[in-house]
OpenMM code with the backbone's topology and positions (N, CA, C; nanometers):
from openmm import Vec3, app, unit

residues = "UNK UNK UNK UNK UNK UNK UNK UNK UNK UNK UNK UNK UNK UNK UNK UNK UNK UNK UNK UNK UNK UNK UNK UNK UNK UNK UNK UNK UNK UNK UNK UNK UNK UNK UNK UNK UNK UNK UNK UNK UNK UNK UNK UNK UNK UNK UNK UNK UNK UNK UNK UNK UNK UNK UNK UNK UNK UNK UNK UNK UNK UNK UNK UNK UNK UNK UNK UNK UNK UNK UNK UNK UNK UNK UNK UNK UNK UNK UNK UNK UNK UNK UNK UNK UNK UNK UNK UNK UNK UNK UNK UNK UNK UNK UNK UNK UNK UNK UNK UNK UNK UNK UNK UNK UNK UNK UNK UNK UNK UNK UNK UNK UNK UNK UNK UNK UNK UNK UNK UNK UNK UNK UNK UNK UNK UNK UNK UNK UNK UNK UNK UNK UNK UNK UNK UNK UNK UNK UNK UNK UNK UNK UNK UNK".split()
positions = [
    Vec3(0.0808, -0.1201, 0.0000),
    Vec3(0.0000, 0.0000, 0.0000),
    Vec3(0.0850, 0.1264, 0.0000),
    Vec3(0.2126, 0.1169, 0.0315),
    Vec3(0.3000, 0.2334, 0.0392),
    Vec3(0.3126, 0.3032, -0.0962),
    Vec3(0.2945, 0.2308, -0.2084),
    Vec3(0.3105, 0.2902, -0.3400),
    Vec3(0.1900, 0.3751, -0.3812),
    Vec3(0.0785, 0.3616, -0.3128),
    Vec3(-0.0416, 0.4379, -0.3450),
    Vec3(-0.0324, 0.5730, -0.2752),
    Vec3(-0.0315, 0.6799, -0.3556),
    Vec3(-0.0175, 0.8143, -0.3011),
    Vec3(-0.1555, 0.8759, -0.2762),
    Vec3(-0.1634, 0.9650, -0.1774),
    Vec3(-0.2886, 1.0384, -0.1576),
    Vec3(-0.3185, 1.1259, -0.2788),
    Vec3(-0.4424, 1.1699, -0.2885),
    Vec3(-0.4851, 1.2602, -0.3950),
    Vec3(-0.4998, 1.3997, -0.3356),
    Vec3(-0.4386, 1.4976, -0.4014),
    Vec3(-0.4500, 1.6372, -0.3592),
    Vec3(-0.5786, 1.6948, -0.4163),
    Vec3(-0.6704, 1.7355, -0.3295),
    Vec3(-0.7983, 1.7916, -0.3730),
    Vec3(-0.7909, 1.9422, -0.3933),
    Vec3(-0.7172, 2.0105, -0.3056),
    Vec3(-0.7046, 2.1562, -0.3169),
    Vec3(-0.5744, 2.2014, -0.2527),
    Vec3(-0.5243, 2.3149, -0.3014),
    Vec3(-0.4050, 2.3774, -0.2441),
    Vec3(-0.4226, 2.5285, -0.2554),
    Vec3(-0.4130, 2.5967, -0.1423),
    Vec3(-0.4352, 2.7403, -0.1362),
    Vec3(-0.3278, 2.8026, -0.0479),
    Vec3(-0.2806, 2.9210, -0.0865),
    Vec3(-0.1955, 2.9995, 0.0021),
    Vec3(-0.2810, 3.1135, 0.0554),
    Vec3(-0.2720, 3.1369, 0.1857),
    Vec3(-0.3581, 3.2368, 0.2479),
    Vec3(-0.2883, 3.3003, 0.3673),
    Vec3(-0.3563, 3.3998, 0.4262),
    Vec3(-0.3019, 3.4684, 0.5422),
    Vec3(-0.3194, 3.3895, 0.6710),
    Vec3(-0.4323, 3.3203, 0.6821),
    Vec3(-0.4555, 3.2368, 0.8003),
    Vec3(-0.5711, 3.1407, 0.7758),
    Vec3(-0.5795, 3.0399, 0.8603),
    Vec3(-0.6877, 2.9421, 0.8549),
    Vec3(-0.7454, 2.9309, 0.9957),
    Vec3(-0.8774, 2.9416, 1.0050),
    Vec3(-0.9462, 2.9247, 1.1327),
    Vec3(-1.0212, 2.7926, 1.1302),
    Vec3(-1.0125, 2.7185, 1.2409),
    Vec3(-1.0843, 2.5916, 1.2518),
    Vec3(-1.1971, 2.6078, 1.3531),
    Vec3(-1.3200, 2.5748, 1.3122),
    Vec3(-1.4357, 2.5829, 1.4004),
    Vec3(-1.4170, 2.4876, 1.5180),
    Vec3(-1.4408, 2.5370, 1.6383),
    Vec3(-1.4194, 2.4559, 1.7588),
    Vec3(-1.5149, 2.3376, 1.7698),
    Vec3(-1.6347, 2.3519, 1.7154),
    Vec3(-1.7336, 2.2444, 1.7261),
    Vec3(-1.7175, 2.1429, 1.6134),
    Vec3(-1.7210, 2.1903, 1.4895),
    Vec3(-1.7190, 2.0984, 1.3751),
    Vec3(-1.5780, 2.0619, 1.3285),
    Vec3(-1.4804, 2.1474, 1.3607),
    Vec3(-1.3445, 2.1241, 1.3131),
    Vec3(-1.3230, 2.1678, 1.1691),
    Vec3(-1.4267, 2.2238, 1.1064),
    Vec3(-1.4175, 2.2643, 0.9660),
    Vec3(-1.3331, 2.3908, 0.9519),
    Vec3(-1.2500, 2.3965, 0.8471),
    Vec3(-1.1615, 2.5117, 0.8286),
    Vec3(-1.2281, 2.6265, 0.7522),
    Vec3(-1.1825, 2.7468, 0.7810),
    Vec3(-1.2176, 2.8668, 0.7044),
    Vec3(-1.0871, 2.9316, 0.6611),
    Vec3(-1.0706, 2.9466, 0.5306),
    Vec3(-0.9505, 3.0075, 0.4738),
    Vec3(-0.9721, 3.1582, 0.4696),
    Vec3(-0.8777, 3.2347, 0.5258),
    Vec3(-0.8890, 3.3796, 0.5348),
    Vec3(-0.7767, 3.4450, 0.4545),
    Vec3(-0.8107, 3.5433, 0.3725),
    Vec3(-0.7147, 3.6262, 0.2987),
    Vec3(-0.6277, 3.5432, 0.2033),
    Vec3(-0.6874, 3.4967, 0.0951),
    Vec3(-0.6138, 3.4183, -0.0044),
    Vec3(-0.5022, 3.5034, -0.0638),
    Vec3(-0.3831, 3.4451, -0.0732),
    Vec3(-0.2653, 3.5151, -0.1247),
    Vec3(-0.2295, 3.4560, -0.2612),
    Vec3(-0.2429, 3.5375, -0.3666),
    Vec3(-0.2050, 3.4954, -0.5012),
    Vec3(-0.0827, 3.5710, -0.5497),
    Vec3(-0.0687, 3.6954, -0.5021),
    Vec3(0.0463, 3.7775, -0.5385),
    Vec3(0.1017, 3.8444, -0.4131),
    Vec3(0.2291, 3.8720, -0.4190),
    Vec3(0.2954, 3.9469, -0.3122),
    Vec3(0.3593, 4.0686, -0.3774),
    Vec3(0.3213, 4.1866, -0.3304),
    Vec3(0.3774, 4.3110, -0.3812),
    Vec3(0.4772, 4.3649, -0.2793),
    Vec3(0.5949, 4.4026, -0.3271),
    Vec3(0.6971, 4.4594, -0.2388),
    Vec3(0.7713, 4.5695, -0.3124),
    Vec3(0.8183, 4.6688, -0.2370),
    Vec3(0.8928, 4.7796, -0.2951),
    Vec3(1.0357, 4.7398, -0.3305),
    Vec3(1.0924, 4.6460, -0.2529),
    Vec3(1.2292, 4.6033, -0.2802),
    Vec3(1.2442, 4.4544, -0.2509),
    Vec3(1.3428, 4.3972, -0.3145),
    Vec3(1.3731, 4.2543, -0.2984),
    Vec3(1.5193, 4.2397, -0.2619),
    Vec3(1.5526, 4.1382, -0.1833),
    Vec3(1.4659, 4.0322, -0.1300),
    Vec3(1.3581, 4.0885, -0.0371),
    Vec3(1.2431, 4.0209, -0.0378),
    Vec3(1.1276, 4.0640, 0.0414),
    Vec3(1.0884, 3.9531, 0.1383),
    Vec3(1.0697, 3.9914, 0.2625),
    Vec3(1.0264, 3.8959, 0.3659),
    Vec3(0.8761, 3.9100, 0.3845),
    Vec3(0.8055, 3.7971, 0.3781),
    Vec3(0.6603, 3.7976, 0.4008),
    Vec3(0.6363, 3.7455, 0.5419),
    Vec3(0.5621, 3.8237, 0.6201),
    Vec3(0.5438, 3.7912, 0.7620),
    Vec3(0.4840, 3.6523, 0.7846),
    Vec3(0.3764, 3.6197, 0.7126),
    Vec3(0.3102, 3.4903, 0.7349),
    Vec3(0.2299, 3.4476, 0.6135),
    Vec3(0.2510, 3.3243, 0.5725),
    Vec3(0.1698, 3.2603, 0.4687),
    Vec3(0.1345, 3.1218, 0.5208),
    Vec3(0.0111, 3.0838, 0.5008),
    Vec3(-0.0318, 2.9488, 0.5363),
    Vec3(-0.0534, 2.8717, 0.4070),
    Vec3(0.0108, 2.7561, 0.3959),
    Vec3(-0.0149, 2.6662, 0.2833),
    Vec3(-0.1210, 2.5686, 0.3320),
    Vec3(-0.2403, 2.5783, 0.2721),
    Vec3(-0.3545, 2.4969, 0.3124),
    Vec3(-0.3874, 2.3990, 0.2006),
    Vec3(-0.4075, 2.2732, 0.2365),
    Vec3(-0.4458, 2.1759, 0.1344),
    Vec3(-0.5351, 2.0674, 0.1949),
    Vec3(-0.6047, 1.9992, 0.1046),
    Vec3(-0.6915, 1.8885, 0.1420),
    Vec3(-0.6472, 1.7648, 0.0641),
    Vec3(-0.6394, 1.6541, 0.1347),
    Vec3(-0.5941, 1.5278, 0.0761),
    Vec3(-0.6958, 1.4184, 0.1035),
    Vec3(-0.7010, 1.3224, 0.0124),
    Vec3(-0.7840, 1.2040, 0.0335),
    Vec3(-0.7123, 1.0841, -0.0288),
    Vec3(-0.7718, 0.9656, -0.0158),
    Vec3(-0.7158, 0.8416, -0.0704),
    Vec3(-0.5833, 0.8026, -0.0044),
    Vec3(-0.5651, 0.8464, 0.1191),
    Vec3(-0.4422, 0.8122, 0.1899),
    Vec3(-0.4528, 0.6780, 0.2594),
    Vec3(-0.3391, 0.6130, 0.2733),
    Vec3(-0.3325, 0.4816, 0.3366),
    Vec3(-0.2357, 0.4876, 0.4548),
    Vec3(-0.2910, 0.4909, 0.5762),
    Vec3(-0.2068, 0.4933, 0.6954),
    Vec3(-0.1348, 0.6255, 0.7136),
    Vec3(-0.0118, 0.6176, 0.7668),
    Vec3(0.0690, 0.7370, 0.7908),
    Vec3(0.1587, 0.7624, 0.6704),
    Vec3(0.1561, 0.8868, 0.6215),
    Vec3(0.2310, 0.9233, 0.5021),
    Vec3(0.3234, 1.0403, 0.5333),
    Vec3(0.4486, 1.0288, 0.4920),
    Vec3(0.5431, 1.1395, 0.5072),
    Vec3(0.5110, 1.2456, 0.4031),
    Vec3(0.5087, 1.3719, 0.4479),
    Vec3(0.4801, 1.4832, 0.3579),
    Vec3(0.5931, 1.5846, 0.3613),
    Vec3(0.5979, 1.6654, 0.2566),
    Vec3(0.6943, 1.7741, 0.2507),
    Vec3(0.6294, 1.8896, 0.1766),
    Vec3(0.6336, 2.0074, 0.2364),
    Vec3(0.5901, 2.1303, 0.1708),
    Vec3(0.7169, 2.2078, 0.1401),
    Vec3(0.7307, 2.2484, 0.0152),
    Vec3(0.8484, 2.3271, -0.0194),
    Vec3(0.8098, 2.4423, -0.1106),
    Vec3(0.8896, 2.5473, -0.1035),
    Vec3(0.8746, 2.6630, -0.1891),
    Vec3(0.9914, 2.6633, -0.2861),
    Vec3(0.9600, 2.6675, -0.4160),
    Vec3(1.0657, 2.6668, -0.5168),
    Vec3(1.0574, 2.7919, -0.6028),
    Vec3(1.1734, 2.8357, -0.6482),
    Vec3(1.1870, 2.9496, -0.7379),
    Vec3(1.1880, 2.8939, -0.8793),
    Vec3(1.0828, 2.9197, -0.9565),
    Vec3(1.0731, 2.8613, -1.0909),
    Vec3(1.1715, 2.9245, -1.1891),
    Vec3(1.2259, 3.0406, -1.1565),
    Vec3(1.3211, 3.1079, -1.2452),
    Vec3(1.4640, 3.0608, -1.2229),
    Vec3(1.4852, 2.9884, -1.1152),
    Vec3(1.6195, 2.9394, -1.0803),
    Vec3(1.6221, 2.7868, -1.0826),
    Vec3(1.5692, 2.7283, -1.1895),
    Vec3(1.5666, 2.5827, -1.2066),
    Vec3(1.5088, 2.5102, -1.0847),
    Vec3(1.3962, 2.5651, -1.0378),
    Vec3(1.3243, 2.5069, -0.9245),
    Vec3(1.4104, 2.4982, -0.7988),
    Vec3(1.4916, 2.6002, -0.7761),
    Vec3(1.5741, 2.6087, -0.6553),
    Vec3(1.4829, 2.6111, -0.5331),
    Vec3(1.5115, 2.5241, -0.4366),
    Vec3(1.4303, 2.5156, -0.3155),
    Vec3(1.4693, 2.6295, -0.2220),
    Vec3(1.3707, 2.7111, -0.1855),
    Vec3(1.3923, 2.8238, -0.0958),
    Vec3(1.3596, 2.7852, 0.0479),
    Vec3(1.2609, 2.6978, 0.0624),
    Vec3(1.2146, 2.6577, 0.1949),
    Vec3(1.1505, 2.5210, 0.1834),
    Vec3(1.1673, 2.4394, 0.2884),
    Vec3(1.0907, 2.3148, 0.2936),
    Vec3(1.0688, 2.2727, 0.4379),
    Vec3(0.9548, 2.2059, 0.4587),
    Vec3(0.9204, 2.1550, 0.5910),
    Vec3(0.8604, 2.0162, 0.5743),
    Vec3(0.9100, 1.9232, 0.6543),
    Vec3(0.8617, 1.7856, 0.6490),
    Vec3(0.7656, 1.7580, 0.7638),
    Vec3(0.6786, 1.6628, 0.7429),
    Vec3(0.5837, 1.6217, 0.8454),
    Vec3(0.5205, 1.4891, 0.8078),
    Vec3(0.4183, 1.4516, 0.8810),
    Vec3(0.3431, 1.3301, 0.8502),
    Vec3(0.1939, 1.3590, 0.8596),
    Vec3(0.1187, 1.2848, 0.7804),
    Vec3(-0.0270, 1.2924, 0.7820),
    Vec3(-0.0785, 1.1509, 0.8039),
    Vec3(-0.1761, 1.1374, 0.8942),
    Vec3(-0.2325, 1.0055, 0.9218),
    Vec3(-0.3732, 0.9964, 0.8638),
    Vec3(-0.3936, 0.8936, 0.7846),
    Vec3(-0.5243, 0.8657, 0.7249),
    Vec3(-0.5846, 0.7442, 0.7948),
    Vec3(-0.6927, 0.7666, 0.8705),
    Vec3(-0.7614, 0.6561, 0.9387),
    Vec3(-0.8519, 0.5787, 0.8438),
    Vec3(-0.8954, 0.6481, 0.7365),
    Vec3(-0.9879, 0.5888, 0.6404),
    Vec3(-0.9519, 0.6436, 0.5025),
    Vec3(-0.9434, 0.5575, 0.4026),
    Vec3(-0.9045, 0.5975, 0.2676),
    Vec3(-1.0009, 0.6994, 0.2066),
    Vec3(-1.1259, 0.7016, 0.2515),
    Vec3(-1.2253, 0.7942, 0.1972),
    Vec3(-1.2290, 0.9278, 0.2710),
    Vec3(-1.1588, 0.9368, 0.3802),
    Vec3(-1.1594, 1.0584, 0.4610),
    Vec3(-1.0795, 1.1694, 0.3936),
    Vec3(-1.1274, 1.2933, 0.4102),
    Vec3(-1.0531, 1.4106, 0.3633),
    Vec3(-0.9763, 1.4676, 0.4815),
    Vec3(-0.8460, 1.4787, 0.4640),
    Vec3(-0.7583, 1.5305, 0.5686),
    Vec3(-0.7107, 1.6694, 0.5260),
    Vec3(-0.7193, 1.7645, 0.6182),
    Vec3(-0.6706, 1.8990, 0.5888),
    Vec3(-0.5334, 1.9173, 0.6512),
    Vec3(-0.4524, 1.9941, 0.5807),
    Vec3(-0.3167, 2.0244, 0.6256),
    Vec3(-0.2996, 2.1754, 0.6134),
    Vec3(-0.2651, 2.2411, 0.7226),
    Vec3(-0.2416, 2.3857, 0.7218),
    Vec3(-0.1028, 2.4105, 0.7797),
    Vec3(-0.0094, 2.4475, 0.6936),
    Vec3(0.1290, 2.4686, 0.7342),
    Vec3(0.1542, 2.6185, 0.7436),
    Vec3(0.1802, 2.6653, 0.8649),
    Vec3(0.2026, 2.8069, 0.8899),
    Vec3(0.3499, 2.8385, 0.8658),
    Vec3(0.3754, 2.9236, 0.7665),
    Vec3(0.5123, 2.9574, 0.7287),
    Vec3(0.5367, 3.1039, 0.7612),
    Vec3(0.6298, 3.1311, 0.8499),
    Vec3(0.6567, 3.2679, 0.8918),
    Vec3(0.7944, 3.3131, 0.8458),
    Vec3(0.7991, 3.4384, 0.7991),
    Vec3(0.9261, 3.4987, 0.7625),
    Vec3(0.9890, 3.4454, 0.6356),
    Vec3(0.9081, 3.3961, 0.5424),
    Vec3(0.9618, 3.3455, 0.4161),
    Vec3(1.0220, 3.4622, 0.3376),
    Vec3(1.1420, 3.4416, 0.2836),
    Vec3(1.2092, 3.5448, 0.2052),
    Vec3(1.2037, 3.5076, 0.0573),
    Vec3(1.1494, 3.5994, -0.0228),
    Vec3(1.1456, 3.5841, -0.1681),
    Vec3(1.2614, 3.6663, -0.2246),
    Vec3(1.3591, 3.6022, -0.2900),
    Vec3(1.4798, 3.6722, -0.3336),
    Vec3(1.4580, 3.7807, -0.4383),
    Vec3(1.3604, 3.7637, -0.5276),
    Vec3(1.3403, 3.8595, -0.6368),
    Vec3(1.1978, 3.8474, -0.6888),
    Vec3(1.1521, 3.9462, -0.7671),
    Vec3(1.0188, 3.9350, -0.8269),
    Vec3(1.0130, 3.8155, -0.9223),
    Vec3(0.8940, 3.7620, -0.9422),
    Vec3(0.8766, 3.6515, -1.0367),
    Vec3(0.7833, 3.5454, -0.9838),
    Vec3(0.7907, 3.4287, -1.0435),
    Vec3(0.7014, 3.3181, -1.0093),
    Vec3(0.7687, 3.2194, -0.9145),
    Vec3(0.6920, 3.1792, -0.8135),
    Vec3(0.7339, 3.0780, -0.7168),
    Vec3(0.6216, 2.9761, -0.7073),
    Vec3(0.6542, 2.8575, -0.6566),
    Vec3(0.5512, 2.7544, -0.6380),
    Vec3(0.5688, 2.6872, -0.5027),
    Vec3(0.4560, 2.6774, -0.4323),
    Vec3(0.4507, 2.5953, -0.3122),
    Vec3(0.4131, 2.4554, -0.3583),
    Vec3(0.4967, 2.3583, -0.3293),
    Vec3(0.4739, 2.2207, -0.3740),
    Vec3(0.4433, 2.1310, -0.2553),
    Vec3(0.3574, 2.0324, -0.2785),
    Vec3(0.3281, 1.9314, -0.1776),
    Vec3(0.3732, 1.7964, -0.2295),
    Vec3(0.4580, 1.7315, -0.1504),
    Vec3(0.5044, 1.5972, -0.1833),
    Vec3(0.4562, 1.5014, -0.0755),
    Vec3(0.4245, 1.3804, -0.1154),
    Vec3(0.3858, 1.2753, -0.0209),
    Vec3(0.4577, 1.1477, -0.0619),
    Vec3(0.5249, 1.0877, 0.0323),
    Vec3(0.6009, 0.9666, 0.0014),
    Vec3(0.7056, 0.9909, -0.1063),
    Vec3(0.7541, 1.1147, -0.1184),
    Vec3(0.8558, 1.1486, -0.2174),
    Vec3(0.8019, 1.1879, -0.3536),
    Vec3(0.6706, 1.1722, -0.3756),
    Vec3(0.6101, 1.2054, -0.5053),
    Vec3(0.5411, 1.3412, -0.4985),
    Vec3(0.5566, 1.4201, -0.6049),
    Vec3(0.4905, 1.5500, -0.6132),
    Vec3(0.3413, 1.5293, -0.6380),
    Vec3(0.2577, 1.5785, -0.5455),
    Vec3(0.1124, 1.5663, -0.5605),
    Vec3(0.0530, 1.6856, -0.6341),
    Vec3(0.1149, 1.8024, -0.6198),
    Vec3(0.0644, 1.9220, -0.6846),
    Vec3(0.1311, 2.0453, -0.6278),
    Vec3(0.0928, 2.1610, -0.6839),
    Vec3(0.1534, 2.2846, -0.6366),
    Vec3(0.0572, 2.4015, -0.6486),
    Vec3(0.0980, 2.5129, -0.5907),
    Vec3(0.0209, 2.6374, -0.5970),
    Vec3(0.1166, 2.7505, -0.6330),
    Vec3(0.0848, 2.8199, -0.7408),
    Vec3(0.1700, 2.9286, -0.7888),
    Vec3(0.1441, 3.0554, -0.7085),
    Vec3(0.2512, 3.1322, -0.6877),
    Vec3(0.2409, 3.2638, -0.6260),
    Vec3(0.3349, 3.3569, -0.7023),
    Vec3(0.2874, 3.4766, -0.7319),
    Vec3(0.3645, 3.5729, -0.8102),
    Vec3(0.4107, 3.6865, -0.7186),
    Vec3(0.5380, 3.7211, -0.7278),
    Vec3(0.5928, 3.8357, -0.6552),
    Vec3(0.6156, 3.9486, -0.7544),
    Vec3(0.5675, 4.0674, -0.7172),
    Vec3(0.5812, 4.1832, -0.8052),
    Vec3(0.6509, 4.2968, -0.7307),
    Vec3(0.7331, 4.3710, -0.8058),
    Vec3(0.7943, 4.4902, -0.7492),
    Vec3(0.7007, 4.6067, -0.7794),
    Vec3(0.6663, 4.6830, -0.6762),
    Vec3(0.5750, 4.7951, -0.6927),
    Vec3(0.6362, 4.9211, -0.6334),
    Vec3(0.5931, 5.0335, -0.6862),
    Vec3(0.6327, 5.1630, -0.6319),
    Vec3(0.5117, 5.2249, -0.5643),
    Vec3(0.5342, 5.2833, -0.4488),
    Vec3(0.4251, 5.3509, -0.3803),
    Vec3(0.3901, 5.4788, -0.4547),
    Vec3(0.2626, 5.5168, -0.4553),
    Vec3(0.2268, 5.6434, -0.5197),
    Vec3(0.2872, 5.7592, -0.4410),
    Vec3(0.3124, 5.8709, -0.5086),
    Vec3(0.3701, 5.9847, -0.4377),
    Vec3(0.2740, 6.0372, -0.3321),
    Vec3(0.3298, 6.0947, -0.2260),
    Vec3(0.2475, 6.1514, -0.1195),
    Vec3(0.1766, 6.2761, -0.1717),
    Vec3(0.0527, 6.2996, -0.1289),
    Vec3(-0.0193, 6.4194, -0.1720),
    Vec3(0.0612, 6.5451, -0.1361),
    Vec3(0.0674, 6.6371, -0.2330),
    Vec3(0.1378, 6.7618, -0.2080),
    Vec3(0.2853, 6.7588, -0.2406),
    Vec3(0.3397, 6.6390, -0.2753),
    Vec3(0.4816, 6.6314, -0.3105),
    Vec3(0.5003, 6.6798, -0.4541),
    Vec3(0.6245, 6.7102, -0.4902),
    Vec3(0.6549, 6.7604, -0.6254),
    Vec3(0.6132, 6.6600, -0.7318),
    Vec3(0.6301, 6.5284, -0.7032),
    Vec3(0.5952, 6.4249, -0.8013),
    Vec3(0.4459, 6.4218, -0.8302),
    Vec3(0.3615, 6.4471, -0.7279),
    Vec3(0.2172, 6.4366, -0.7461),
    Vec3(0.1580, 6.5565, -0.8186),
    Vec3(0.2305, 6.6691, -0.8257),
    Vec3(0.1784, 6.7884, -0.8913),
    Vec3(0.2184, 6.7975, -1.0379),
    Vec3(0.3108, 6.7090, -1.0804),
    Vec3(0.3504, 6.7109, -1.2216),
    Vec3(0.2437, 6.6391, -1.3028),
    Vec3(0.2155, 6.6860, -1.4218),
    Vec3(0.1095, 6.6193, -1.4920),
    Vec3(0.1225, 6.6268, -1.6355),
] * unit.nanometer
topology = app.Topology()
chain = topology.addChain("A")
for resn in residues:
    res = topology.addResidue(resn, chain)
    for name in ("N", "CA", "C"):
        topology.addAtom(name, app.Element.getBySymbol(name[0]), res)
């Protein structure tokens, strides 16, 4: 059964995940698709990688990693763990809280989920360099 990998149902990057105390059901808060920063490298205070898995058999080793797609999938961050499936039909949620992740430059990155060494799927995130608008009343804002 070790060769049978779980199925990734969803993968989302967000600001936080709340779990209902009674039902245990998750609520995803503040979905993150892009990160805007004035300068790079840019540190992001907190991102949660949230995913749902099914078709798991027993205890499965997992790995969440962040790769830079512009640098031949260079691994920027990774965290290992385990997920236990009591029933193959059960949906298991995984919420990995990642704090202080540093994005070296603007561009495309991917959060990847691996189980048993196999890539189950990923979630793309785009980093953009942005300039703040000029302050009202400054010389830049009066030029037209």
